[in-house]
C-alpha positions, 0 to 999 in steps of 0.5 A: 281582707274579707267581707267580715261581720258579726251576727248576734242577738245581744241587746246591749248598747256596747255589744263589742264589750259583752259576753253575749254570743256572736257568730263571726263571718270572715266571708259573706258578711254583706247584708244580702248574705246574712239576710239569706242565711237568716231567712233560710233558717226561718223557712226551715223552722229552726228555733230562734237563737234569742229563745234557744241556743240550738238556733245558734247551732243551726245557723252556724251549720247552715253557714258552714255548709254553704261556705265550707273550709275551716277558717270562715266562721267563728262563735264566741262572746262578742267581746272576743270577736272582731265587731268593729271590723271595717267591713259590715260591723255587727248585725243585731237580730231578733228572731230571724230578722235583722233589727239593728246594726253597729259599727257600719257606715258603708254602702249595703251589699246587695249583689245577691238575689235572695231567692238565688241565694236561698237555692244556693244555700239549700243545695249546700245542705245534706239532701235529707235536710233540704227544703222543697224548691217550691218553698223557696220560690214562695218566699220569692213571691212574698217580696 
């Protein structure tokens, strides 16, 4: 059992039957982690996945750098992913924001502080790709 979730930019009503892309997380699928991954990509200025497929690649890169391993992340059509996963369900995104949720009825996970999580993500990135620490701290002041 993990802390599973799917992240997608699909706007279809029954997302688990679509051919739209999704990112499967076996771990770190709680809202606090997913929001941190999305926020990090926004701070980096990466292209948004709903506008450009490079956004999917950059988000996967950020998540994989953070989680490591080889069985933590998948990418496929939503119909092939575990959308109704008994953990965190599916996050529906627009830009780098969560705008909806499907297949979730539990309590939101909020164990990770956003700024601390952003620093941890940043530390996992190759040194040339890291954000200045001040940029992350500014994000914390905006909350």
